[in-house]
Each structure stands twice: as structure tokens, then as C-alpha cells.
C-alpha positions in Angstrom: 19.7 14.2 10.9 17.6 13.4 7.9 15.7 10.1 7.8 16.6 7.4 5.2 13.4 6.7 3.3 12.8 4.0 0.8 10.1 5.0 -1.7 8.3 2.5 -4.0 4.9 1.8 -5.5 3.0 -0.6 -7.7 2.1 1.8 -10.6 5.7 2.0 -11.9 8.5 4.5 -11.4 7.0 6.9 -14.0 3.6 7.3 -12.4 2.3 10.6 -11.2 1.8 9.3 -7.7 5.4 8.4 -7.0 6.6 11.6 -8.5 4.4 13.6 -6.1 5.6 11.5 -3.2 9.2 12.1 -4.0 8.6 15.9 -4.3 6.9 16.0 -0.9 9.4 13.9 1.0 12.8 14.9 -0.4 13.1 18.1 1.7 12.9 16.0 4.9 14.5 12.7 3.9 17.3 11.0 2.1 15.4 9.3 -0.6 16.2 5.8 -1.8 14.0 5.2 -4.8 13.4 1.6 -6.0 10.2 1.0 -7.9 8.8 -1.4 -10.5 9.8 -0.8 -14.1 6.1 -1.0 -15.2 2.7 -1.1 -13.5 2.3 -4.1 -11.2 -1.1 -3.5 -9.7 -2.9 -6.3 -7.9 0.4 -8.2 -7.5 -0.3 -8.4 -3.7 2.8 -9.6 -1.7 4.2 -11.8 -4.5 7.9 -12.0 -5.1 9.9 -13.2 -8.1 11.2 -16.7 -7.7 13.4 -18.8 -10.0 13.9 -15.9 -12.3 16.5 -13.1 -12.6 15.5 -9.5 -11.9 16.6 -6.8 -14.3 17.4 -3.3 -12.8 18.1 0.0 -14.5 19.1 3.5 -13.3 16.3 6.1 -13.6 15.6 9.7 -12.6 12.4 10.7 -10.8 12.0 14.4 -10.1 15.7 15.0 -9.6 16.2 11.8 -7.5 18.4 9.0 -8.9 16.7 5.7 -8.4 16.4 2.2 -9.8 13.6 0.6 -11.8 13.1 -3.2 -11.2 11.5 -5.6 -13.6 9.7 -7.2 -10.7 7.0 -6.8 -8.1 6.6 -4.1 -5.5 7.7 -6.6 -2.8 10.8 -7.4 -4.9 11.7 -3.7 -4.9 11.6 -3.5 -1.1 13.8 -6.6 -0.7 16.3 -5.2 -3.1 16.2 -1.7 -1.6 16.7 -2.9 1.9 19.3 -5.5 1.2 21.3 -4.2 -1.7 20.7 -0.7 -2.9 20.7 1.4 0.3 24.1 2.6 1.4 22.8 3.3 4.9 20.1 1.7 7.1 16.6 2.4 5.9 14.4 4.0 8.7 11.0 3.9 6.9 9.4 2.7 3.7 6.6 4.7 1.9 4.7 2.9 -0.8 2.5 4.9 -3.3 0.8 7.0 -4.1 -1.5 4.4 -5.6 -3.9 5.4 -8.4 -7.1 4.3 -6.7 -8.1 3.3 -3.2 -6.9 0.3 -1.2 -9.8 -0.2 1.1 -11.2 -3.1 3.1 -10.2 -6.6 2.2 -8.7 -5.3 -1.1 -5.5 -4.7 0.9 -4.8 -8.5 0.3 -4.7 -7.8 -3.5 -2.8 -4.6 -3.3 0.8 -4.3 -4.5 1.0 -1.0 -2.7 0.1 -2.6 0.6 2.2 -5.7 -0.3 5.3 -3.6 -0.6 4.6 -1.9 2.8 4.0 -5.3 4.4 7.3 -6.6 3.0 9.0 -3.7 4.8 7.1 -4.5 8.0 8.1 -8.1 7.8 11.7 -7.0 7.7 11.3 -4.8 10.8 11.0 -1.5 8.9 7.8 0.6 9.7 5.9 1.6 6.6 3.1 3.6 5.1 1.0 2.6 2.1 -0.6 5.6 0.5 -3.5 5.6 -2.0 -5.6 8.2 -3.7 -9.3 7.5 -4.0 -9.5 8.6 -7.6 -12.4 10.8 -8.7 -12.0 13.3 -11.5 -9.4 15.6 -10.0 -6.3 13.3 -9.8 -4.9 15.6 -7.2 -1.7 13.8 -6.2 -0.2 17.0 -4.8 -2.8 17.2 -2.0 -2.4 13.5 -1.4 1.4 13.8 -1.1 1.2 16.8 1.2 -1.3 14.9 3.4 0.9 11.8 3.4 3.8 13.9 4.6 1.7 15.5 7.3 0.6 12.1 8.5 4.1 10.7 8.4 5.5 13.5 10.5 2.6 13.3 13.0 3.0 9.6 13.5 6.7 9.2 12.9 7.6 8.6 16.6 4.9 5.8 16.8 6.1 4.3 13.6 9.7 4.3 14.7 8.8 2.3 17.9 6.5 -0.2 16.1 8.9 -1.9 13.7 6.2 -4.2 12.2 3.6 -1.6 11.7 2.0 -0.4 8.4 -0.3 2.6 8.2 -2.7 2.1 5.3 -3.6 5.6 4.2 -6.5 6.4 1.8 -6.9 10.0 0.8 -10.1 11.3 -0.9 -9.5 13.0 -4.3 -10.3 16.7 -3.6 -9.4 19.9 -5.4 -8.1 21.6 -2.2 -6.9 20.2 1.2 -9.6 22.3 2.9 -12.2 20.0 1.4 -10.9 17.1 3.5 -12.9 16.5 6.6 -9.9 15.6 8.8 -8.2 12.3 9.6 -9.6 9.3 11.1 -8.1 6.1 12.5 -10.2 3.3 10.9 -10.6 -0.4 10.5 -10.9 -2.5 7.4 -14.3 -2.6 5.8 -15.8 -5.6 4.1 -15.6 -5.9 0.3 -18.0 -3.7 -1.5 -18.2 -5.8 -4.7 -18.5 -9.4 -5.9 -16.0 -10.9 -8.3 -17.8 -12.5 -11.2 -16.3 -14.6 -14.0 -17.2 -13.9 -17.6 -16.3 -16.1 -20.5 -14.9 -14.2 -23.5 -13.7 -16.5 -26.2 -12.9 -20.1 -26.9 -10.8 -21.8 -29.5 -9.6 -25.4 -30.0 -6.8 -25.0 -27.4 -8.0 -22.5 -24.8 -11.0 -21.0 -23.1 -10.7 -17.4 -22.0 -12.2 -15.6 -19.0 -12.1 -12.2 -17.4 -13.0 -11.1 -13.8 -15.8 -8.6 -13.5 -16.5 -6.5 -10.4 -20.1 -6.0 -9.5 -21.0 -3.7 -6.6 -23.1 -5.0 -3.8 -25.0 -3.3 -1.0 -23.2 -3.4 2.3 -23.8 -1.5 5.5 -20.6 0.1 6.6 -19.8 1.1 10.1 -18.6 4.7 10.6 -15.4 3.2 12.0 -14.5 1.7 8.6 -12.0 2.9 6.0 -14.6 2.9 3.3 -17.1 5.0 5.2 -14.4 7.6 6.0 -13.2 8.0 2.4 -16.8 8.3 1.1 -17.3 11.0 3.7 -14.2 12.9 2.6 -12.1 11.9 5.6 -8.5 10.7 5.3 -8.5 7.0 6.5 -5.6 5.7 8.4 -5.8 2.0 9.2 -3.0 0.3 11.2 -2.0 -3.1 9.8 0.4 -5.8 10.7 1.8 -8.8 8.8 0.9 -11.2 11.6 -2.6 -12.5 10.7 -3.1 -14.5 13.8 -6.7 -14.1 15.1 -5.8 -13.9 18.8 -9.4 -13.8 20.0 -10.5 -17.0 18.3 -7.1 -18.6 19.1 -8.0 -18.4 22.8 -11.4 -19.9 22.1 -9.9 -22.7 20.1 -7.5 -23.4 23.0 -10.4 -23.7 25.4 -12.3 -26.0 23.0 -9.3 -28.2 22.6 -8.8 -28.3 26.4 -12.4 -29.5 26.7 -11.9 -32.2 24.2 -8.7 -33.4 26.0 -10.2 -33.3 29.5 
């Protein structure tokens, strides 16, 4: 029996990445396509509140789907609760144009959509292409499919799991140096603020990214992608720091003794 697979992204339903993903997965799954109407990058896990959502029917590589005038997380909520005629088994978000590495997962709409699925008890993958000059979404989609099939049984048992997959942009799959299970790296840039214009009513600013020197462990997602490895980082919506939680309990016990 084919799996029921909800596909979404944050670059919009017309992006090359989601088209490649649909082509790769439709032979093995019943595709439910619900994606943003337009690009919603850096929307994180935001949802639309106190506003109506507009939805229209679209076609993506022969698959009928829906485009939502909302965030990536909105599309998952609608797809899981309203637009799927059968239970959704997995959610795949991507393929994002650009990497989602390290602490940037907190800004990512691609990861935000996958996290929304995980919060709803549906295992998910967030897939990103670390863009260079090749823009090879086909290799990325084939790799994503291979990873999904390899870890499908684990995903199906771990309902709140997200696999954050970052794929180097290479001309041929043989140029990839394998897969690696990784951890999130630190940020590789500073966010600086630059003033642009000012008038009588408003001041205007833009954020500027400035790279910084950071030593990355070979276990990190950033190190892997730089070294042409496919990075697979397991994530969960539960952000509790269990290690420090136990320490805090001990400190509190000492205070109350």
C-alpha cells in the first residue's frame, strides 16, 4: 500500500525544489500537495492568526494541489486537518533553496513546517539544498527519497521526529561523500543592523549578515555539508534541556533543604 505523503515548502508552490520533490516521491506515495502561494522564507513556525486564509487549486508536475496564502506551518495544519482524504503518514518539506544549518533552523519556514507536523504526531523530513552554482534539485530529490526509504521505519515509530536534511549542491550524486548523522552547529554569522533611510515619519533598517570565524566539530551539520557530505540531523519540537533540568532540580533541592 502506498504511503500518504503531505508535501509542502517555504519557497512557494511554483519553486523548482518542490517540483523536483514531487517528481521523486510520486512513484512511491499518494501525494497531498499543500504549499504556500508565494515565497515565505524565514517565516519560522509562525501561523496566521485573526486573518482568513485564501486557498486555490494548482497543478505541480501532474499532481493536483492547493496553494495557500499563508505560512508553511499553515499549509501543514490545513493539509492534515482539512485537505487530506486519508490519514497522512509522513510530511516532507522542501526542497529549500539554500541550506538550513545550525541555529538557523529556528528561522526556517522549511523546518517550521516539518516541526508543525511533528507537533501533530506526524513524522517529517525537512530537505534543503546547499546552493552553489549548480542548482541541482534532481540530485537533491533523489537523495531525499533514498534517505526517506532508508529511515522510513524509524520515522514511522517516532511520531514527533524531524530529520533535517541538508544536501550539498553537486553536479552528480557520485560527488557526494556519503551521509552523516549530525548535530546542529553554532551560527556562522552575526546579524548586524544597517540604517537605510529616514523621513519625518519612519526610520528604516535592514539586517546584514556578516560571517564570523567559528571552529566546527566534525560532528556538526555545517562541517558535513562543507565537506560534501549529506547532513541528517534529528530534531524534536520538545526544546526541554533535560541535562540542565536535572541540575536545576538539584540546585533547587539544595536551596530548600
